[in-house]
C-alpha positions as CSV (number, residue, x, y, z in Angstrom):
1,M,-0.1,-0.2,-0.1
2,R,1.4,3.0,-0.8
3,T,1.3,7.3,1.1
4,S,1.3,10.3,0.2
5,L,5.2,10.8,-1.2
6,L,4.7,14.3,1.8
7,Q,3.7,12.4,4.5
8,T,6.2,9.1,4.8
9,R,9.0,9.7,1.6
10,P,12.3,11.1,2.0
11,I,12.7,13.2,-1.3
12,P,15.4,10.9,-3.7
13,K,18.3,11.9,-5.0
14,Y,18.2,14.2,-8.0
15,Y,19.9,13.0,-11.0
16,P,23.8,12.8,-11.3
17,L,26.2,13.6,-14.0
18,R,28.1,10.7,-13.9
19,E,31.9,10.8,-14.1
20,V,32.5,8.3,-17.3
21,R,34.3,8.6,-20.1
22,V,33.3,7.7,-23.5
23,T,35.6,3.9,-24.1
24,P,36.2,2.8,-28.2
25,S,33.7,-0.2,-27.0
26,A,31.3,2.4,-26.3
27,F,31.9,4.5,-29.1
28,F,30.9,1.4,-31.2
29,L,27.7,0.6,-29.6
30,S,26.5,4.2,-30.4
31,L,27.1,3.9,-33.6
32,A,25.6,0.9,-33.6
33,L,22.3,2.3,-31.7
34,L,22.1,5.1,-34.1
35,L,22.3,2.8,-37.1
36,S,19.6,1.1,-35.8
37,F,16.9,4.2,-34.8
38,P,14.6,5.4,-37.7
39,A,15.7,8.8,-37.6
40,S,12.7,9.4,-40.0
41,Q,10.0,8.1,-37.2
42,P,8.9,10.7,-35.2
43,V,9.1,11.8,-32.0
44,Q,5.6,10.5,-29.9
45,H,4.1,12.3,-26.8
46,F,1.8,11.2,-24.4
47,K,-1.5,12.6,-25.0
48,K,-3.9,14.1,-22.1
49,A,-6.4,12.0,-20.3
50,P,-9.5,12.3,-18.0
51,T,-8.5,10.5,-15.1
52,S,-12.0,8.3,-14.7
53,Q,-10.2,6.8,-17.5
54,F,-7.9,4.8,-15.1
55,P,-9.3,1.9,-12.8
56,R,-10.7,3.0,-9.5
57,E,-9.4,0.0,-7.8
58,V,-5.6,0.7,-9.0
59,V,-5.6,4.2,-7.6
60,E,-6.9,3.1,-4.0
61,R,-4.1,0.5,-3.9
62,D,-0.8,2.4,-5.1
63,F,-1.7,6.1,-3.6
64,C,-4.4,5.4,-1.0
65,K,-4.0,5.2,2.8
66,D,-5.7,2.8,4.2
67,Q,-9.6,3.7,5.3
68,E,-9.0,7.3,3.4
69,Q,-12.6,8.4,1.8
70,D,-12.1,11.0,-0.6
71,C,-8.8,9.1,-2.5
72,W,-10.7,8.6,-6.0
73,E,-12.8,11.7,-5.6
74,R,-9.1,13.7,-5.0
75,F,-7.4,12.1,-7.4
76,L,-10.4,13.2,-9.8
77,R,-9.9,16.5,-8.7
78,D,-5.9,17.2,-8.2
79,G,-4.2,14.5,-10.3
80,S,-4.0,13.8,-14.6
81,L,-3.4,11.2,-16.9
82,W,-1.8,10.8,-19.9
83,A,-2.3,8.3,-22.8
84,G,0.6,6.9,-24.7
85,D,1.5,3.5,-26.7
86,V,5.1,2.2,-25.6
87,N,5.3,-1.1,-26.7
88,G,3.7,-0.9,-29.9
89,D,0.6,-3.2,-29.2
90,G,-2.1,-0.8,-30.5
91,A,-3.3,-0.5,-26.9
92,A,-2.5,2.8,-24.7
93,E,-0.4,3.2,-21.2
94,F,-1.0,5.4,-18.5
95,L,1.7,8.0,-17.2
96,V,-0.2,9.2,-14.0
97,F,0.1,12.1,-11.5
98,P,-1.7,11.0,-8.8
99,G,-2.2,14.7,-7.6
100,D,-1.0,17.6,-4.8
101,G,0.2,14.7,-2.3
102,W,2.8,13.9,-4.5
103,Q,5.2,16.8,-5.0
104,G,8.0,18.1,-3.0
105,S,10.1,21.1,-3.5
106,G,12.4,18.9,-5.9
107,G,9.6,17.9,-8.6
108,S,6.9,15.7,-8.6
109,W,6.2,11.9,-9.4
110,Y,5.3,9.7,-11.7
111,Y,4.0,6.1,-12.4
112,L,3.1,4.7,-16.0
113,Y,1.0,1.8,-16.0
114,E,0.4,-1.0,-18.4
115,K,-2.3,-3.3,-18.3
116,R,-1.2,-7.3,-18.3
117,G,-4.2,-9.4,-18.5
118,K,-6.6,-7.9,-15.7
119,D,-3.7,-6.3,-14.0
120,W,-2.4,-3.0,-14.5
121,V,2.0,-3.1,-13.3
122,S,3.9,-0.2,-13.1
123,L,6.6,-0.3,-15.5
124,A,9.0,3.0,-14.1
125,K,11.5,2.3,-12.3
126,E,12.9,5.7,-10.0
127,T,17.0,6.6,-11.5
128,N,18.8,6.5,-8.6
129,D,17.8,2.4,-7.8
130,Q,15.5,3.5,-5.0
131,D,13.0,1.2,-3.6
132,F,10.3,3.4,-5.6
133,D,8.6,2.5,-9.5
134,G,8.1,6.0,-10.3
135,W,9.3,8.9,-11.9
136,F,10.8,12.3,-9.9
137,T,11.3,15.6,-11.6
138,L,10.8,19.0,-11.4
139,H,11.4,18.9,-15.0
140,P,9.2,16.8,-17.0
141,R,8.9,15.9,-20.8
142,F,7.1,12.6,-21.4
143,D,8.5,12.0,-25.3
144,I,8.1,8.4,-26.6
145,L,11.6,8.0,-28.7
146,P,11.3,6.3,-32.1
147,A,14.3,3.8,-30.5
148,V,12.8,0.2,-29.5
149,R,14.5,-2.2,-27.1
150,N,13.2,-5.4,-26.0
151,G,9.9,-4.1,-28.3
152,Y,9.6,-1.1,-25.3
153,H,10.1,2.5,-26.8
154,D,12.9,4.2,-25.5
155,L,11.3,7.3,-23.5
156,R,12.1,11.4,-22.4
157,V,11.2,11.2,-18.7
158,A,12.3,14.8,-17.9
159,A,14.9,17.3,-19.5
160,A,17.7,15.4,-19.8
161,V,16.9,12.1,-18.4
162,C,16.1,9.2,-20.4
163,M,15.4,5.4,-19.9
164,K,15.6,2.5,-21.8
165,W,13.4,-0.9,-21.2
166,D,16.0,-4.2,-19.8
167,G,13.3,-6.4,-20.9
168,K,11.8,-6.0,-17.6
169,E,11.2,-2.5,-16.6
170,Y,13.2,0.8,-17.5
171,V,15.9,2.0,-16.3
172,D,18.7,5.3,-16.5
173,Y,20.4,5.8,-19.8
174,D,24.2,4.8,-19.6
175,P,25.8,7.7,-21.5
176,A,26.8,5.9,-24.9
177,D,23.2,6.0,-25.0
178,Y,23.1,9.5,-25.3
179,H,25.6,9.9,-27.2
180,S,23.8,8.2,-29.6
181,L,20.6,10.5,-29.7
182,D,19.7,12.0,-33.2
183,P,19.5,15.7,-32.5
184,G,16.8,16.0,-35.2
185,W,14.3,13.8,-33.0
186,F,14.0,17.2,-30.4
187,N,13.6,21.3,-31.0
188,S,16.8,23.0,-31.8
189,R,14.8,26.4,-31.7
190,D,13.1,26.2,-28.1
191,S,15.4,26.0,-25.1
192,N,13.5,24.0,-23.0
193,D,15.4,21.0,-25.1
194,A,18.5,22.7,-24.4
195,E,19.6,20.0,-21.4
196,I,19.0,16.8,-24.4
197,F,20.7,19.1,-27.2
198,W,23.6,19.6,-24.3
199,A,23.2,15.3,-22.7
200,I,23.6,14.3,-26.6
201,R,26.7,16.3,-26.7
202,Y,28.7,15.7,-23.1
203,A,26.5,13.4,-20.9
204,G,29.5,11.7,-19.2
205,H,32.2,13.8,-18.6
206,D,33.0,15.8,-15.9
207,K,36.0,17.5,-18.4
208,I,34.9,18.6,-21.6
209,I,36.2,22.1,-24.1
210,F,32.0,23.5,-24.8
211,R,31.1,25.1,-27.9
212,P,27.9,26.8,-26.6
213,Q,25.0,26.1,-28.5
214,W,22.2,29.0,-28.6
215,F,18.3,28.9,-28.5
216,P,15.6,31.5,-29.2
217,I,14.0,32.8,-25.8
218,S,11.0,34.7,-25.5
219,Q,10.0,37.0,-23.4
220,G,9.3,35.8,-19.5
221,D,11.3,32.5,-19.6
222,F,14.6,33.6,-18.3
223,P,13.2,36.6,-15.8
224,T,15.8,38.9,-13.8
225,R,14.8,38.7,-10.2
226,D,13.3,42.5,-10.8
227,Q,10.7,40.8,-12.8
228,L,10.1,37.2,-11.7
229,E,8.3,39.0,-8.1
230,R,5.9,40.0,-10.6
231,L,4.8,36.8,-11.7
232,N,2.7,34.2,-10.9
233,P,2.8,31.5,-12.0
234,L,7.0,31.2,-11.6
235,P,8.3,30.0,-15.3
236,E,10.1,27.0,-15.8
237,H,13.6,28.2,-16.1
238,Y,12.9,30.3,-12.6
239,L,15.7,31.9,-11.3
240,G,18.0,31.3,-8.1
241,V,20.9,33.3,-8.7
242,E,21.7,36.2,-11.6
243,L,25.4,37.1,-12.0
244,N,26.1,39.9,-14.7
245,D,29.2,39.4,-16.8
246,P,30.0,42.9,-19.1
247,K,33.2,41.6,-19.8
248,E,30.7,38.7,-22.0
249,H,27.8,40.7,-22.4
250,I,26.2,37.7,-20.7
251,R,23.9,37.2,-17.1
252,W,24.5,34.0,-16.1
253,Y,21.5,32.4,-14.3
254,A,21.4,29.6,-11.8
255,V,17.9,28.3,-12.6
256,H,16.7,26.1,-9.1
257,K,17.4,22.8,-9.1
258,G,18.0,23.2,-12.8
259,G,21.9,24.1,-13.7
260,V,23.4,27.2,-15.0
261,W,22.8,29.0,-17.8
262,A,23.7,31.9,-20.2
263,V,21.3,34.8,-21.5
264,R,22.6,36.8,-23.9
265,G,19.5,39.5,-25.2
266,T,16.6,37.6,-26.6
267,Q,18.8,33.9,-26.5
268,V,20.6,31.4,-23.7
269,F,22.4,28.8,-24.1
270,F,22.6,26.0,-21.4
271,L,26.3,25.6,-20.1
272,A,25.9,22.8,-16.8
273,P,23.7,20.9,-15.7
274,Q,23.0,20.3,-11.2
275,V,25.7,17.7,-10.2
276,S,25.1,17.4,-7.4
277,E,23.0,13.8,-6.4
278,A,21.4,15.6,-3.4
279,L,19.2,18.6,-4.1
280,E,21.1,21.7,-3.9
281,G,21.0,24.3,-7.2
282,V,24.6,26.1,-7.5
283,G,23.8,28.1,-4.4
284,D,26.2,31.0,-5.5
285,L,28.0,32.5,-9.1
286,K,31.2,34.0,-9.0
287,I,34.0,35.2,-11.7
288,D,37.8,34.8,-11.0
289,R,40.0,36.2,-13.5
290,D,38.8,33.7,-16.5
291,W,36.7,31.5,-14.1
292,L,32.9,31.3,-13.5
293,L,32.7,29.5,-11.0
294,G,28.8,28.0,-9.5
295,M,29.7,27.1,-6.3
296,G,28.0,24.2,-4.6
297,A,27.8,24.5,-0.6
298,S,31.2,25.5,-0.3
299,R,33.4,24.7,-3.1
300,P,33.1,24.9,-6.9
301,S,30.6,22.6,-8.6
302,I,31.1,23.5,-12.0
303,R,33.8,25.5,-13.5
304,Y,33.9,27.8,-16.3
305,N,37.0,29.2,-17.9
306,R,35.7,31.5,-20.6
307,R,38.9,32.0,-22.2
308,T,39.6,28.8,-22.8
309,H,35.8,27.1,-23.0
310,D,37.2,24.7,-20.1
311,L,34.2,23.3,-18.8
312,I,34.9,21.0,-15.4
313,L,32.1,19.3,-13.7
314,D,32.4,18.2,-9.7
315,R,29.7,16.6,-7.7
316,H,30.1,17.9,-4.6
317,D,28.4,15.2,-3.2
318,Y,28.8,14.6,1.0
319,D,29.6,11.9,3.8
320,D,28.2,13.0,6.8
321,A,31.9,14.3,7.8
322,D,32.2,16.5,5.5
323,S,28.2,17.5,5.3
324,P,28.1,21.5,5.3
325,D,25.4,21.3,7.8
326,K,27.7,19.7,10.2
């Protein structure tokens, strides 16, 4: 019996950038995967569906506390449901957001169900191997990708988080899987896709020579702090820290739990993702000679040399003894 996230579930770790380098074998794996993905096939999207289409007995079994009288009614009112065919059998699988009790400061929970016989079973596996069967994200992107493995399509479940079917459940992409994605599947004119383009080029690397990929932005997408105070609701890329850089004519922009961006006029590029496994974002931005420093708690987690374009990522996760709270 599952219960409300806010009552019993710890907020899971966010998705880290792992220190993985592409080896020759990974290169050939990427090439094989790329050749097997039909580039002409479009990305599919889950479509909004009435919450009443999802079986009441599954909601009460998986998302309700014991003797909770109004659980189903609350799901109908506050929950969300989307339908999509992830295995090509012509029958819809359902993506479920259970409702307001399944949210935290780092995002919301989503669950994917498939009907097998008379039962509905979960296909989702939480990305950090916790004992949960859903996806927790602040920036959901539920796309059904053209790639198929073991009969199930790959899924994009967050801005730069993709999953693949291992024969039993959906599991994390490896860096080589990101490198094999066809950039043509994504929108190079939409800043909401900036992070997946970054992952295609750089996933798994902790030191790179960075080349900006600029995206157009609409008014209000990356507000200044003064503008932010007047916005309701907040935009997806809402501000944690900002720093003006007169030398580069850039406003560096640390998004709340969403990495570092650079804004110049009506264009933006994505510099680096959040690199903490905890829910810490970049707490401060500093310029030290040629270096832009994205501070994670007590030390830089992102270092970018504006002259040489070296980008160095250092995850700032802590043992209890090293925690800045100690």
